[in-house]
PAVOGU-128572 format. One record per atom (N, C-alpha, C): y, x negated, z; chain; residue in one letter; residue number from 1. Coordinates in nm, 2 decimals. Each point is the difference from the previous one (the first is absolute). Layout:
// residues N
+--------+--------+--------+-------+-----+-----+
!      y !      x !      z ! chain ! res !   n !
+--------+--------+--------+-------+-----+-----+
!      Y !      X !      Z !     A !   A ! NUM !
...
+--------+--------+--------+-------+-----+-----+
END
This chain:
// residues 69
+--------+--------+--------+-------+-----+-----+
!      y !      x !      z ! chain ! res !   n !
+--------+--------+--------+-------+-----+-----+
!  11.12 ! -12.22 !  10.50 !     A !   M !   1 !
!  -0.05 !   0.10 !  -0.10 !     A !   M !   1 !
!  -0.14 !   0.03 !   0.04 !     A !   M !   1 !
!  -0.03 !   0.13 !   0.00 !     A !   K !   2 !
!  -0.13 !   0.05 !   0.03 !     A !   K !   2 !
!  -0.05 !   0.08 !  -0.13 !     A !   K !   2 !
!  -0.12 !  -0.02 !  -0.04 !     A !   I !   3 !
!  -0.05 !   0.07 !  -0.12 !     A !   I !   3 !
!  -0.14 !   0.06 !   0.04 !     A !   I !   3 !
!  -0.01 !   0.12 !  -0.03 !     A !   T !   4 !
!  -0.14 !   0.07 !   0.02 !     A !   T !   4 !
!  -0.06 !   0.00 !  -0.14 !     A !   T !   4 !
!  -0.13 !  -0.03 !   0.01 !     A !   C !   5 !
!  -0.08 !   0.00 !  -0.13 !     A !   C !   5 !
!  -0.12 !   0.09 !   0.03 !     A !   C !   5 !
!  -0.04 !   0.08 !  -0.10 !     A !   T !   6 !
!  -0.11 !   0.10 !   0.01 !     A !   T !   6 !
!  -0.13 !  -0.07 !   0.02 !     A !   T !   6 !
!  -0.02 !  -0.12 !  -0.05 !     A !   D !   7 !
!  -0.13 !  -0.07 !   0.01 !     A !   D !   7 !
!   0.02 !  -0.15 !  -0.03 !     A !   D !   7 !
!  -0.12 !  -0.07 !   0.01 !     A !   D !   8 !
!   0.01 !  -0.14 !  -0.02 !     A !   D !   8 !
!   0.05 !  -0.05 !  -0.14 !     A !   D !   8 !
!  -0.03 !   0.08 !  -0.10 !     A !   M !   9 !
!   0.04 !  -0.04 !  -0.14 !     A !   M !   9 !
!   0.15 !   0.01 !  -0.01 !     A !   M !   9 !
!   0.06 !   0.10 !   0.06 !     A !   V !  10 !
!   0.15 !   0.01 !  -0.01 !     A !   V !  10 !
!   0.06 !  -0.11 !   0.09 !     A !   V !  10 !
!  -0.06 !  -0.03 !   0.11 !     A !   A !  11 !
!   0.05 !  -0.11 !   0.08 !     A !   A !  11 !
!  -0.01 !  -0.14 !  -0.07 !     A !   A !  11 !
!  -0.10 !  -0.02 !  -0.08 !     A !   A !  12 !
!  -0.01 !  -0.12 !  -0.08 !     A !   A !  12 !
!   0.11 !  -0.01 !  -0.10 !     A !   A !  12 !
!   0.03 !   0.11 !  -0.06 !     A !   K !  13 !
!   0.11 !   0.01 !  -0.10 !     A !   K !  13 !
!   0.14 !  -0.03 !   0.06 !     A !   K !  13 !
!   0.02 !   0.05 !   0.12 !     A !   V !  14 !
!   0.12 !  -0.02 !   0.07 !     A !   V !  14 !
!   0.02 !  -0.15 !   0.04 !     A !   V !  14 !
!  -0.11 !  -0.05 !   0.05 !     A !   R !  15 !
!   0.00 !  -0.15 !   0.04 !     A !   R !  15 !
!   0.02 !  -0.08 !  -0.12 !     A !   R !  15 !
!  -0.05 !   0.04 !  -0.12 !     A !   A !  16 !
!   0.02 !  -0.08 !  -0.12 !     A !   A !  16 !
!   0.15 !   0.00 !  -0.04 !     A !   A !  16 !
!   0.07 !   0.11 !   0.01 !     A !   V !  17 !
!   0.14 !   0.01 !  -0.03 !     A !   V !  17 !
!   0.08 !  -0.09 !   0.10 !     A !   V !  17 !
!  -0.04 !   0.01 !   0.13 !     A !   L !  18 !
!   0.07 !  -0.09 !   0.09 !     A !   L !  18 !
!  -0.02 !  -0.14 !  -0.03 !     A !   L !  18 !
!  -0.12 !  -0.04 !  -0.03 !     A !   A !  19 !
!  -0.04 !  -0.14 !  -0.03 !     A !   A !  19 !
!   0.08 !  -0.05 !  -0.13 !     A !   A !  19 !
!   0.01 !   0.09 !  -0.09 !     A !   A !  20 !
!   0.07 !  -0.04 !  -0.13 !     A !   A !  20 !
!   0.15 !  -0.03 !   0.03 !     A !   A !  20 !
!   0.05 !   0.05 !   0.11 !     A !   H !  21 !
!   0.14 !  -0.03 !   0.04 !     A !   H !  21 !
!   0.00 !  -0.11 !   0.11 !     A !   H !  21 !
!  -0.11 !  -0.06 !   0.02 !     A !   G !  22 !
!   0.00 !  -0.11 !   0.10 !     A !   G !  22 !
!  -0.01 !   0.04 !   0.14 !     A !   G !  22 !
!  -0.03 !   0.13 !   0.02 !     A !   I !  23 !
!  -0.01 !   0.05 !   0.14 !     A !   I !  23 !
!  -0.15 !   0.00 !   0.04 !     A !   I !  23 !
!  -0.05 !  -0.10 !   0.07 !     A !   V !  24 !
!  -0.14 !  -0.01 !   0.04 !     A !   V !  24 !
!  -0.01 !  -0.01 !   0.15 !     A !   V !  24 !
!   0.08 !  -0.09 !   0.06 !     A !   R !  25 !
!   0.00 !  -0.01 !   0.15 !     A !   R !  25 !
!   0.08 !   0.11 !   0.05 !     A !   R !  25 !
!  -0.04 !   0.05 !   0.12 !     A !   G !  26 !
!   0.07 !   0.10 !   0.07 !     A !   G !  26 !
!  -0.04 !   0.14 !  -0.05 !     A !   G !  26 !
!  -0.11 !   0.01 !  -0.08 !     A !   V !  27 !
!  -0.05 !   0.12 !  -0.05 !     A !   V !  27 !
!  -0.12 !   0.03 !   0.08 !     A !   V !  27 !
!   0.00 !   0.12 !   0.08 !     A !   H !  28 !
!  -0.12 !   0.03 !   0.08 !     A !   H !  28 !
!  -0.06 !   0.13 !  -0.05 !     A !   H !  28 !
!  -0.13 !   0.01 !   0.02 !     A !   R !  29 !
!  -0.07 !   0.12 !  -0.05 !     A !   R !  29 !
!  -0.08 !   0.06 !   0.12 !     A !   R !  29 !
!   0.00 !   0.13 !   0.01 !     A !   T !  30 !
!  -0.08 !   0.07 !   0.10 !     A !   T !  30 !
!  -0.08 !   0.11 !  -0.07 !     A !   T !  30 !
!  -0.12 !   0.02 !   0.04 !     A !   G !  31 !
!  -0.08 !   0.11 !  -0.06 !     A !   G !  31 !
!  -0.08 !  -0.05 !  -0.12 !     A !   G !  31 !
!  -0.08 !   0.08 !  -0.06 !     A !   P !  32 !
!  -0.03 !   0.13 !   0.04 !     A !   P !  32 !
!  -0.09 !   0.01 !   0.12 !     A !   P !  32 !
!   0.00 !   0.11 !   0.06 !     A !   Y !  33 !
!  -0.09 !   0.03 !   0.12 !     A !   Y !  33 !
!  -0.10 !   0.11 !  -0.04 !     A !   Y !  33 !
!  -0.10 !   0.01 !   0.08 !     A !   V !  34 !
!  -0.11 !   0.10 !  -0.02 !     A !   V !  34 !
!   0.07 !   0.14 !   0.00 !     A !   V !  34 !
!  -0.02 !   0.07 !  -0.11 !     A !   G !  35 !
!   0.05 !   0.13 !  -0.02 !     A !   G !  35 !
!   0.15 !   0.01 !  -0.04 !     A !   G !  35 !
!   0.06 !  -0.12 !  -0.01 !     A !   K !  36 !
!   0.14 !  -0.01 !  -0.04 !     A !   K !  36 !
!   0.02 !  -0.11 !  -0.10 !     A !   K !  36 !
!   0.00 !   0.04 !  -0.13 !     A !   P !  37 !
!   0.01 !  -0.10 !  -0.11 !     A !   P !  37 !
!   0.13 !  -0.07 !  -0.02 !     A !   P !  37 !
!   0.11 !   0.05 !   0.07 !     A !   T !  38 !
!   0.13 !  -0.05 !  -0.02 !     A !   T !  38 !
!   0.01 !  -0.14 !   0.05 !     A !   T !  38 !
!   0.07 !  -0.08 !  -0.08 !     A !   V !  39 !
!   0.03 !  -0.14 !   0.03 !     A !   V !  39 !
!   0.15 !  -0.02 !   0.02 !     A !   V !  39 !
!   0.04 !  -0.06 !   0.11 !     A !   W !  40 !
!   0.14 !  -0.03 !   0.02 !     A !   W !  40 !
!   0.03 !  -0.15 !  -0.04 !     A !   W !  40 !
!   0.10 !  -0.03 !  -0.07 !     A !   I !  41 !
!   0.05 !  -0.13 !  -0.03 !     A !   I !  41 !
!   0.13 !  -0.02 !   0.06 !     A !   I !  41 !
!   0.02 !  -0.09 !   0.09 !     A !   I !  42 !
!   0.13 !  -0.02 !   0.07 !     A !   I !  42 !
!   0.05 !  -0.14 !  -0.04 !     A !   I !  42 !
!   0.12 !   0.00 !  -0.05 !     A !   V !  43 !
!   0.07 !  -0.12 !  -0.05 !     A !   V !  43 !
!   0.10 !  -0.04 !   0.11 !     A !   V !  43 !
!  -0.02 !  -0.12 !   0.06 !     A !   N !  44 !
!   0.08 !  -0.05 !   0.10 !     A !   N !  44 !
!   0.08 !  -0.12 !  -0.04 !     A !   N !  44 !
!   0.05 !   0.01 !  -0.12 !     A !   V !  45 !
!   0.09 !  -0.11 !  -0.05 !     A !   V !  45 !
!   0.13 !   0.06 !  -0.06 !     A !   V !  45 !
!   0.10 !  -0.08 !   0.00 !     A !   V !  46 !
!   0.13 !   0.05 !  -0.06 !     A !   V !  46 !
!  -0.01 !  -0.01 !  -0.15 !     A !   V !  46 !
!   0.02 !   0.11 !  -0.07 !     A !   I !  47 !
!   0.01 !   0.01 !  -0.14 !     A !   I !  47 !
!   0.14 !   0.00 !  -0.04 !     A !   I !  47 !
!   0.04 !  -0.08 !  -0.10 !     A !   T !  48 !
!   0.14 !  -0.01 !  -0.04 !     A !   T !  48 !
!   0.04 !   0.13 !  -0.06 !     A !   T !  48 !
!   0.13 !   0.03 !   0.01 !     A !   H !  49 !
!   0.06 !   0.12 !  -0.06 !     A !   H !  49 !
!  -0.02 !   0.00 !  -0.16 !     A !   H !  49 !
!  -0.01 !  -0.12 !  -0.06 !     A !   D !  50 !
!  -0.02 !   0.00 !  -0.14 !     A !   D !  50 !
!  -0.14 !   0.04 !  -0.04 !     A !   D !  50 !
!  -0.10 !  -0.04 !   0.08 !     A !   E !  51 !
!  -0.14 !   0.03 !  -0.03 !     A !   E !  51 !
!  -0.05 !   0.14 !   0.05 !     A !   E !  51 !
!   0.06 !   0.05 !   0.10 !     A !   E !  52 !
!  -0.05 !   0.12 !   0.07 !     A !   E !  52 !
!  -0.01 !   0.12 !  -0.10 !     A !   E !  52 !
!   0.11 !   0.03 !  -0.08 !     A !   P !  53 !
!  -0.02 !   0.12 !  -0.09 !     A !   P !  53 !
!  -0.11 !  -0.02 !  -0.10 !     A !   P !  53 !
!  -0.02 !  -0.12 !  -0.05 !     A !   T !  54 !
!  -0.11 !  -0.02 !  -0.09 !     A !   T !  54 !
!  -0.13 !   0.02 !   0.06 !     A !   T !  54 !
!  -0.02 !  -0.06 !   0.12 !     A !   I !  55 !
!  -0.13 !   0.02 !   0.07 !     A !   I !  55 !
!  -0.03 !   0.14 !   0.03 !     A !   I !  55 !
!   0.11 !   0.07 !   0.05 !     A !   W !  56 !
!  -0.02 !   0.15 !   0.03 !     A !   W !  56 !
!  -0.04 !   0.07 !  -0.12 !     A !   W !  56 !
!   0.07 !  -0.03 !  -0.11 !     A !   R !  57 !
!  -0.03 !   0.08 !  -0.13 !     A !   R !  57 !
!  -0.15 !  -0.03 !  -0.04 !     A !   R !  57 !
!  -0.04 !  -0.13 !   0.00 !     A !   E !  58 !
!  -0.13 !  -0.03 !  -0.04 !     A !   E !  58 !
!  -0.11 !   0.07 !   0.09 !     A !   E !  58 !
!   0.02 !  -0.01 !   0.13 !     A !   I !  59 !
!  -0.10 !   0.06 !   0.09 !     A !   I !  59 !
!   0.00 !   0.16 !  -0.01 !     A !   I !  59 !
!   0.12 !   0.06 !  -0.02 !     A !   S !  60 !
!   0.01 !   0.14 !  -0.02 !     A !   S !  60 !
!  -0.07 !   0.05 !  -0.12 !     A !   S !  60 !
!  -0.03 !  -0.08 !  -0.10 !     A !   T !  61 !
!  -0.07 !   0.04 !  -0.12 !     A !   T !  61 !
!  -0.15 !   0.00 !   0.02 !     A !   T !  61 !
!  -0.05 !  -0.05 !   0.11 !     A !   I !  62 !
!  -0.14 !  -0.01 !   0.03 !     A !   I !  62 !
!  -0.04 !   0.14 !   0.06 !     A !   I !  62 !
!  -0.09 !   0.07 !  -0.06 !     A !   T !  63 !
!  -0.05 !   0.12 !   0.05 !     A !   T !  63 !
!  -0.07 !  -0.02 !   0.13 !     A !   T !  63 !
!   0.03 !   0.07 !   0.10 !     A !   G !  64 !
!  -0.06 !  -0.01 !   0.13 !     A !   G !  64 !
!   0.07 !  -0.09 !   0.10 !     A !   G !  64 !
!   0.11 !  -0.06 !  -0.04 !     A !   A !  65 !
!   0.08 !  -0.09 !   0.09 !     A !   A !  65 !
!   0.13 !   0.07 !   0.03 !     A !   A !  65 !
!   0.03 !   0.00 !   0.13 !     A !   T !  66 !
!   0.12 !   0.06 !   0.05 !     A !   T !  66 !
!   0.08 !  -0.10 !   0.09 !     A !   T !  66 !
!   0.12 !  -0.02 !  -0.03 !     A !   I !  67 !
!   0.09 !  -0.09 !   0.08 !     A !   I !  67 !
!   0.07 !   0.07 !   0.11 !     A !   I !  67 !
!  -0.01 !  -0.05 !   0.12 !     A !   H !  68 !
!   0.07 !   0.05 !   0.11 !     A !   H !  68 !
!   0.09 !  -0.11 !   0.05 !     A !   H !  68 !
!   0.12 !   0.04 !   0.04 !     A !   N !  69 !
!   0.10 !  -0.10 !   0.04 !     A !   N !  69 !
!   0.04 !   0.02 !   0.15 !     A !   N !  69 !
+--------+--------+--------+-------+-----+-----+
END
């Protein structure tokens, strides 16, 4: 799962959602870079089919976060 975040605050909210579901390891962050405030969060762990819809729904409610698959 790849998630773009408009800034650091949005990225922190996304990481909090993932942590609330026990997803801490295998989560990598890149950015922001000079002139580009976008932060990418890449999740390199398998998320169960039971949890995935809930996590997607929670992240999609965060303004500034976009999930890419």
